[in-house]
N, C-alpha and C positions, 0 to 999 in steps of 0.2 A: 345233274340236269333233269328236270321234270318236263315231260312231254304232254302236249294237248293234241288230241285227235279230233278232227272235224271231218265227218263223213256224211256226204249227201249222195247216197247210193241209189235211192229209189226215185230219182229225178230223170227227166228226159236226157239230160247231160250230166251223168254222175261225176262226182269229184271227191277226192280224199286228200286231206292235207295233215301233216304232222308238223307242229311248231314247238319251239322252246316256250314253255309256259311263262317264264319270267320276262323274256324279251319280246315275245310275240313273233320272232323271226321264223319264217317258213323253212323247214329243213327238208321236207319231202312233199311232193305233190304228184298225184296221179289224176289224169283226165282221160277222156275218150281218146282213142279206142283201147289204149293199154289197160285201163281200169275194167272195161267190159270183158276183155280177154281173161283177166285174173278172176273176175266173178264167174265167168263161164267155165273156167278150168277148175274152180273150187278152191283156188288159192286164197280167195277172200269170200267170207260168208257174212251177209248183212247182219245176221243175228249176233255176231261177235261184237258188234258195235253198240249194243244196248247198254243200259246202265249197269255198271259194275263198280267194284271198289277201285280206289286209286291204284292199288297194286295190280289189279287186273288190267287196267288201262295202260299202265307202264309196261307190263309184260306183252300186251298186244302191240304196243309201239315198237318194242324190240323185235318182235316177230315180223312186223311190217318192214323194218329196216333190213332184216335178213332176206325177206321176200324180194325186196327191191334189188338186192345184190344178185339174186338168182335170175331175175327177168332179163 
């Protein structure tokens, strides 16, 4: 399964979603206030979501799934 990360972190109402790239089905979604807490604690860093290789993005998606389990 290949994941697609959509991150809107520098908006007044930040949002982050991870979806299955082939089906488009949303698998994980963070919104306010949970997302702001993660950003404030350093669990998420906006610069991690810049352009990277496909492998980098897949590794980031796995880390986000693990982070979701910790929260």
